[in-house]
GUMARLUM-513087 format. One record per residue (C-alpha): residue in one letter; x, y negated, z negated. Coordinates in Angstrom, 1 decimal. Layout:
N
 aa     c1     c2     c3
  A      X      Y      Z
...
This chain:
456
 aa     c1     c2     c3
  M  -90.9 -106.6   86.0
  M  -93.3 -103.6   86.2
  I  -90.6 -101.5   88.0
  Y  -87.9 -102.5   85.5
  A  -90.3 -101.8   82.6
  A  -90.9  -98.2   84.0
  A  -87.2  -97.7   84.6
  R  -86.2  -97.9   81.0
  G  -85.8  -94.8   79.0
  D  -84.3  -91.4   79.6
  L  -83.7  -89.6   82.8
  W  -85.6  -86.4   83.4
  L  -84.7  -83.1   84.9
  D  -84.8  -83.9   88.7
  E  -82.8  -87.1   88.2
  I  -80.1  -85.3   86.2
  W  -80.0  -82.5   88.8
  S  -79.1  -85.1   91.4
  I  -76.5  -86.6   89.1
  F  -74.8  -83.2   88.6
  F  -74.6  -82.9   92.4
  A  -72.9  -86.2   92.5
  E  -70.7  -85.5   89.6
  S  -69.4  -82.2   90.8
  A  -68.8  -83.4   94.4
  K  -65.0  -84.0   95.1
  S  -65.8  -86.3   98.2
  P  -68.9  -87.9   99.7
  W  -68.8  -85.2  102.4
  D  -69.4  -82.5   99.8
  I  -72.8  -84.0   99.0
  I  -73.8  -83.3  102.6
  A  -72.0  -80.1  103.4
  L  -72.0  -78.2  100.0
  Y  -75.3  -79.1   98.2
  K  -78.0  -78.0  100.6
  H  -80.8  -78.4   98.1
  D  -84.2  -79.9   98.2
  N  -83.3  -82.0   95.1
  N  -80.3  -83.6   96.7
  H  -81.8  -86.7   98.4
  I  -78.6  -87.6  100.2
  L  -78.6  -91.4  100.2
  N  -79.5  -91.5   96.5
  T  -77.0  -88.8   95.6
  L  -74.3  -90.7   97.4
  Y  -75.1  -93.8   95.4
  L  -74.8  -91.8   92.1
  Y  -71.5  -90.5   93.3
  V  -70.2  -94.0   94.0
  I  -71.3  -95.4   90.5
  G  -69.9  -92.3   88.6
  K  -70.6  -91.6   85.0
  Q  -72.6  -94.3   83.3
  N  -73.6  -95.0   79.6
  H  -76.5  -97.3   80.5
  L  -79.0  -94.9   82.2
  I  -80.8  -97.6   84.0
  L  -77.8  -98.1   86.3
  Y  -78.6  -94.6   87.8
  R  -82.0  -96.0   88.8
  L  -80.7  -99.4   90.0
  L  -80.9  -98.5   93.8
  S  -84.4  -97.2   93.6
  I  -85.4 -100.4   91.6
  V  -83.9 -102.5   94.4
  A  -85.5 -100.4   97.1
  G  -88.9 -100.7   95.3
  A  -88.7 -104.5   95.0
  G  -87.7 -104.6   98.7
  S  -90.6 -102.4   99.6
  L  -93.0 -104.9   97.9
  F  -91.4 -107.8   99.8
  L  -91.9 -105.9  103.1
  L  -95.4 -105.2  102.3
  T  -96.2 -108.8  101.6
  R  -94.4 -109.8  104.9
  M  -96.4 -107.3  106.9
  A  -99.8 -108.3  105.3
  R  -98.9 -112.0  105.9
  K  -99.6 -111.8  109.6
  Y -103.3 -111.1  108.6
  G -103.4 -114.0  106.2
  Y -102.3 -115.3  102.8
  L -105.1 -113.5  101.0
  E -104.0 -110.2  102.4
  S -100.5 -110.6  101.3
  L -101.6 -111.5   97.8
  F -104.0 -108.5   97.8
  V -101.4 -106.1   98.8
  L  -98.9 -107.3   96.2
  L -101.5 -106.8   93.6
  L -102.5 -103.3   95.0
  A  -99.0 -102.1   95.4
  G  -97.4 -104.0   92.5
  F  -99.8 -102.3   89.9
  S  -99.9  -98.9   91.6
  Y  -99.0  -96.2   89.2
  P  -97.5  -93.8   91.7
  L  -95.5  -96.4   93.4
  I  -94.1  -97.9   90.1
  L  -93.3  -94.4   89.0
  Y  -91.2  -93.6   92.1
  F  -89.8  -97.0   92.4
  S  -88.2  -96.5   89.0
  E  -86.8  -93.1   89.4
  A  -83.3  -92.1   90.5
  R  -84.4  -90.1   93.5
  G  -85.0  -90.6   97.1
  Y  -88.6  -91.5   97.2
  A  -88.2  -95.3   96.8
  L  -85.6  -95.4   99.5
  A  -87.7  -93.5  101.9
  I  -90.7  -95.8  101.3
  F  -88.5  -98.8  101.9
  F  -87.1  -97.4  105.3
  A  -90.7  -96.3  106.2
  L  -92.0  -99.9  105.9
  L  -88.9 -101.3  107.5
  S  -89.2  -98.9  110.5
  L  -92.8  -99.8  111.2
  L  -92.0 -103.6  110.9
  L  -89.0 -103.3  113.2
  L  -90.9 -101.1  115.8
  D  -93.8 -103.4  115.8
  R  -91.6 -106.5  116.2
  C  -89.5 -104.9  118.9
  L  -92.6 -103.8  120.9
  T  -93.9 -107.4  120.6
  N  -90.6 -109.2  121.4
  Y  -87.9 -106.8  122.5
  S  -84.3 -107.2  121.7
  P  -81.3 -104.7  121.7
  M  -80.5 -105.7  118.1
  K  -84.0 -104.9  116.9
  L  -84.0 -101.7  118.7
  F  -80.6 -100.8  117.0
  F  -81.8 -101.6  113.5
  F  -85.0  -99.6  114.2
  W  -82.9  -96.5  115.0
  L  -80.7  -97.3  112.0
  S  -83.7  -97.5  109.6
  A  -85.3  -94.4  111.0
  C  -82.0  -92.4  110.5
  L  -81.5  -93.8  106.9
  G  -85.2  -92.9  106.2
  I  -84.4  -89.3  107.2
  L  -81.4  -89.2  104.9
  S  -83.5  -90.7  102.1
  H  -86.1  -87.8  101.8
  L  -87.5  -85.2  104.0
  S  -91.0  -86.7  103.6
  F  -89.9  -89.4  105.9
  I  -90.7  -87.0  108.8
  I  -94.4  -87.9  108.2
  I  -93.6  -91.5  109.0
  F  -91.4  -90.7  112.0
  L  -94.1  -88.6  113.5
  S  -96.7  -91.3  112.8
  L  -94.6  -93.9  114.4
  S  -94.1  -91.6  117.5
  I  -97.9  -91.3  117.8
  F  -98.3  -95.0  117.4
  L  -95.7  -95.7  120.1
  I  -97.2  -93.1  122.5
  H -100.7  -94.4  121.9
  K  -99.5  -97.9  122.6
  E  -97.8  -96.9  125.8
  V -100.8  -95.0  127.0
  L -102.8  -98.2  126.9
  N -100.1 -100.2  128.5
  P -100.8 -100.9  132.2
  S  -97.3 -100.1  133.2
  S  -96.3  -97.1  135.4
  L  -96.0  -93.6  134.0
  Q  -92.2  -93.6  134.5
  S  -92.0  -96.9  132.6
  K  -94.0  -95.4  129.7
  I  -91.8  -92.3  129.5
  L  -88.7  -94.4  129.5
  T  -90.0  -96.7  126.8
  V  -90.9  -93.8  124.6
  F  -87.5  -92.2  125.1
  K  -85.8  -95.5  124.5
  Y  -87.2  -95.8  121.0
  L  -87.5  -92.3  119.8
  L  -84.5  -90.4  121.4
  I  -81.8  -91.4  119.0
  P  -83.7  -90.9  115.8
  F  -85.1  -87.6  117.2
  L  -81.7  -86.3  118.0
  F  -80.5  -87.3  114.5
  L  -83.4  -85.5  113.0
  I  -82.7  -82.4  115.0
  A  -79.0  -82.4  114.0
  F  -80.0  -83.1  110.3
  Y  -82.3  -80.1  110.5
  I  -79.6  -77.7  112.0
  F  -76.9  -78.8  109.8
  Y  -78.6  -79.6  106.5
  V  -82.2  -78.5  106.3
  R  -82.0  -75.1  107.7
  G  -81.0  -72.7  105.0
  M  -81.8  -75.3  102.3
  T  -82.4  -74.0   98.8
  I  -85.8  -74.9   97.4
  G  -85.7  -75.8   93.7
  G  -89.2  -74.4   93.2
  G  -91.5  -75.1   90.4
  D  -94.8  -73.9   88.9
  A  -97.3  -72.6   91.5
  N -100.3  -74.9   92.0
  D -103.2  -75.7   94.4
  P -102.5  -78.2   97.1
  F -105.9  -79.6   97.1
  T -105.8  -80.3   93.3
  E -102.4  -82.0   93.7
  I -103.4  -84.1   96.7
  S -106.8  -85.2   95.1
  K -104.8  -85.9   91.9
  G -102.4  -88.2   94.0
  I -105.3  -89.9   95.7
  A -107.0  -90.5   92.3
  C -103.8  -92.1   91.1
  L -103.7  -94.1   94.3
  V -107.1  -95.7   94.0
  G -106.9  -96.1   90.1
  L -109.4  -93.6   89.0
  P -108.8  -90.9   86.3
  D -107.2  -87.7   87.6
  S -108.3  -85.5   84.6
  F -111.6  -84.3   85.8
  F -112.5  -82.5   89.2
  R -115.4  -84.8   89.9
  W -113.2  -88.0   89.6
  R -110.7  -86.3   92.0
  V -113.5  -85.5   94.5
  M -114.8  -89.0   94.3
  A -111.4  -90.5   94.8
  S -110.9  -88.3   97.8
  G -114.1  -89.4   99.3
  L -113.3  -93.0   98.6
  F -109.9  -92.6  100.3
  I -111.5  -91.1  103.4
  V -114.2  -93.8  103.7
  I -111.6  -96.6  103.2
  T -109.1  -95.2  105.9
  L -111.8  -94.7  108.5
  I -113.3  -98.1  107.8
  G -109.9  -99.7  108.1
  A -109.1  -97.7  111.3
  Y -112.5  -98.9  112.8
  L -111.7 -102.5  111.9
  Y -108.2 -102.2  113.5
  T -109.8 -100.8  116.6
  R -112.5 -103.5  116.7
  D -109.9 -106.2  116.3
  K -107.7 -104.5  119.0
  N -104.9 -103.7  116.5
  K -103.3 -100.5  117.8
  L -102.0  -99.7  114.2
  W -105.2  -97.5  113.8
  S -103.4  -94.6  115.4
  F -100.6  -94.9  113.0
  V -103.0  -95.2  110.0
  I -104.9  -92.0  111.0
  A -101.6  -90.1  111.7
  C -100.0  -91.3  108.5
  L -102.9  -91.1  106.0
  V -105.2  -88.4  107.2
  L -103.3  -85.7  109.1
  P -100.7  -84.7  106.5
  P -103.3  -83.9  103.7
  M -105.3  -81.9  106.2
  V -102.2  -80.0  107.5
  I -101.1  -79.2  104.0
  I -104.6  -78.0  102.8
  F -105.8  -76.2  105.7
  I -102.7  -75.0  107.7
  S  -99.5  -74.8  105.8
  R -101.0  -74.0  102.3
  P  -97.8  -74.1  100.2
  T  -97.8  -72.3   96.9
  V  -95.7  -75.0   95.3
  Y  -96.7  -78.6   96.0
  Y  -96.6  -81.9   94.3
  F  -98.5  -85.1   95.1
  R  -95.2  -87.0   95.2
  Y  -94.5  -85.5   98.6
  L  -97.1  -87.8  100.1
  V  -96.2  -90.9   98.0
  I  -94.4  -92.3  101.2
  T  -97.7  -92.9  102.8
  N  -99.3  -94.9   99.8
  P  -98.0  -98.4  100.8
  F  -99.6  -98.0  104.2
  F -103.0  -97.3  102.4
  Y -102.6 -100.5  100.4
  L -101.7 -102.4  103.5
  L -104.9 -101.2  105.1
  L -107.1 -101.8  102.0
  S -105.7 -105.4  101.8
  Y -106.9 -105.9  105.4
  I -110.4 -104.7  104.4
  L -110.6 -106.8  101.3
  G -109.4 -109.9  103.2
  K -112.2 -109.6  105.8
  W -114.7 -108.8  103.0
  F -113.6 -111.8  100.9
  R -114.0 -114.2  103.8
  S -117.3 -112.8  104.7
  G -119.2 -115.1  102.1
  K -119.5 -116.0   98.4
  R -121.1 -112.6   97.6
  G -118.4 -110.7   99.4
  S -115.6 -112.7   97.5
  Y -117.2 -111.9   94.2
  V -117.5 -108.2   95.0
  V -113.7 -108.1   96.2
  L -112.7 -109.8   92.9
  V -114.7 -107.3   90.8
  L -113.1 -104.5   92.7
  L -109.7 -105.7   92.3
  C -110.3 -106.1   88.5
  L -111.6 -102.5   88.2
  Y -108.6 -101.3   90.2
  L -106.1 -103.2   87.9
  I -107.8 -101.9   84.9
  G -107.6  -98.3   86.1
  Q -104.0  -98.6   87.2
  T -103.1 -100.2   83.9
  Q -104.6  -97.2   82.1
  Q -102.2  -95.0   84.0
  L  -99.2  -97.3   83.6
  L  -99.4  -97.7   79.9
  P  -98.4  -94.1   79.1
  L  -95.6  -94.5   81.5
  F  -94.3  -97.5   79.7
  K  -94.9  -96.0   76.3
  Y  -93.5  -92.4   76.9
  G  -91.4  -92.8   79.9
  R  -90.2  -89.5   81.4
  G  -89.4  -88.0   77.9
  N  -87.2  -89.0   75.0
  Y  -84.6  -86.2   75.0
  Q  -81.9  -88.3   73.2
  A  -84.2  -88.6   70.3
  I  -84.7  -84.9   70.0
  L  -80.8  -84.3   70.3
  T  -80.2  -87.0   67.7
  E  -82.5  -85.1   65.3
  V  -80.7  -82.0   65.9
  S  -77.3  -83.7   65.5
  R  -78.3  -85.3   62.1
  K  -79.9  -82.3   60.5
  S  -77.9  -79.3   61.8
  S  -76.2  -77.0   59.3
  G  -72.8  -77.5   60.9
  N  -70.9  -79.2   63.7
  I  -72.0  -76.6   66.3
  L  -75.6  -77.5   67.5
  R  -77.1  -74.0   68.1
  I  -80.2  -74.6   70.3
  G  -82.5  -72.3   72.3
  S  -85.6  -73.2   74.3
  D  -88.7  -71.8   76.1
  H  -87.0  -72.5   79.6
  D  -83.4  -71.7   79.8
  F  -82.9  -73.5   83.2
  R  -84.8  -76.7   82.6
  N  -84.0  -77.5   79.1
  K  -80.4  -76.2   79.2
  M  -79.7  -78.6   82.1
  L  -81.2  -81.6   80.2
  L  -79.1  -80.8   77.1
  S  -76.0  -80.2   79.0
  F  -76.5  -83.8   80.3
  Y  -77.4  -85.5   77.0
  Q  -74.6  -83.8   74.9
  R  -72.4  -86.5   76.2
  F  -74.1  -88.8   73.8
  I  -73.6  -86.7   70.6
  P  -70.7  -87.6   68.2
  P  -67.4  -86.2   69.4
  Y  -66.9  -84.0   66.4
  Q  -70.0  -82.0   67.2
  S  -70.5  -79.5   70.1
  L  -73.7  -78.0   71.7
  H  -74.0  -74.3   71.9
  Y  -77.1  -73.3   73.9
  I  -78.4  -69.8   73.5
  D  -80.3  -68.2   76.2
  Q  -83.5  -66.3   75.2
  P  -82.1  -62.7   76.0
  F  -79.5  -63.2   73.2
  W  -81.8  -64.6   70.4
  D  -81.9  -61.2   68.6
  M  -78.1  -61.0   68.3
  D  -77.5  -64.8   67.9
  P  -80.7  -66.6   66.6
  P  -80.7  -70.4   67.4
  E  -81.1  -72.9   64.6
  W  -83.3  -75.0   66.7
  I  -86.0  -74.1   69.4
  I  -87.3  -76.6   71.9
  L  -90.7  -76.1   73.7
  H  -91.3  -78.1   76.7
  K  -94.7  -79.0   78.4
  A  -95.6  -81.2   81.3
  D  -99.1  -81.6   79.9
  R  -99.0  -84.6   77.7
  S -102.2  -83.5   75.8
  F -100.7  -80.3   74.7
  E -100.9  -79.9   71.0
  P  -98.1  -77.7   69.4
  E  -98.5  -75.1   66.7
  P  -97.0  -76.1   63.3
  F  -95.1  -72.7   63.2
  I  -93.8  -70.5   66.0
  S  -92.1  -67.0   65.7
  T  -89.7  -65.2   67.8
  S  -89.7  -61.5   68.8
  D  -87.6  -60.6   65.7
  Q  -90.0  -62.4   63.5
  Q  -88.0  -65.4   62.7
  I  -90.2  -68.4   61.8
  Y  -89.6  -71.9   63.1
  K  -91.2  -75.0   61.8
  L  -92.3  -78.1   63.9
  T  -90.1  -81.0   63.0
  K  -90.4  -83.6   65.8
  V  -92.5  -84.4   68.9
  E  -91.5  -86.6   71.8
  R  -94.0  -86.9   74.6
  S  -93.6  -87.8   78.3
  V  -95.7  -89.0   81.2
  A  -97.2  -85.9   82.9
  E  -95.8  -86.4   86.6
  S  -92.1  -86.8   85.8
  G  -90.6  -85.5   82.7
  F  -91.4  -83.0   79.8
  S  -92.8  -83.4   76.4
  W  -90.5  -81.8   73.9
  F  -91.4  -80.1   70.6
  L  -88.5  -79.4   68.3
  Y  -88.6  -76.5   65.9
  H  -86.3  -75.7   63.0
  T  -85.5  -72.3   61.4
  T  -87.1  -71.8   58.1
  R  -84.2  -69.6   57.1
  P  -81.8  -71.0   54.5
  K  -79.0  -73.1   56.1
  R  -75.7  -71.5   56.7
  S  -72.4  -73.1   57.4
  S  -71.0  -73.1   61.0
  G  -68.3  -74.7   62.9
């Protein structure tokens, strides 16, 4: 229900970008061979290609919704081996998680990558416990599909490799047997990953974005993960400290209980942020690149809460209070998502359609690439007797637009009532449609103050 509520509303830029890849492909092979782009999440784009053009936008997100629901099911199954309480806790933690709900309801590859990450760990653990060739085959398949879902799956594959190697090192078998076991599980997905890199990733076009600080983005993601506000530096630092403490406590409890998953937890939750902040230091980074690790944090946290709840009456009360605080914090983050969605671009275009001076809708904006792509998608919903003419900024002096759209990712931005262009044309603010900050843009529509003229 939470995922469905978040999936309603308009598609935003990155979703539409993927749809354009799918719609311009002449065959499924084109999606793999021609569109080597970081916004082409292959499995999701193949799905978009198969369903074709849709009038009901939620159908574009249906695969992600199903993958999100499947991920919640897998999480409860994985936590159930610790106890019924743990499965209930993890369902509450993940089912109300703002970052998970956000990407479970978006027509991109993150939900699929999370689903196959959980499935791969479940299959590997079961195969190591009770081996069968069929389980091994499905582990290979799950890992390969995870790689095709999103490149962030590499984090999970490396963590699974560390977990497997660690488990084999502690195994009293011979060195030859250990090596053969590692190769048996990892060789096929590793070869697939190498082939995928050579054929697809190498030479990939990076869509880019606004330069930002990796620590700020990661700490913001962690704040969203634990249900704390992400607006202030102190809250983000507190959330990061809490995240580290919980991870280390959980790893210690795993070690004490002889649960070898502690190596997977450290590799999955701790190493990627450290590599990003202190080693790779990318100029463009978004916290969604680590969202694939979030379910494993909730799985670990449910393990801790279950032990704490069973420690006594005082412990159970503390756990209930903490869960209530977490749910309140996540609800505060989820409400804007349910209210604003990822933007309301159709409402802006409807306003333009209703109040334009002619049948040609003459629009400009503050970002020719982003807004032009959004408008080119949503123009399919305007009346057939109208057409959209987008005017790039360099041509405004010769061909001034009737309408100008400003876009912001910051939901708190307050627009000016009037703006002017370089040739001193004045535009008046006529409509505001806001968006959740992480996915989507707030649009501010301005209309020229010059007298209307006939066009079209």
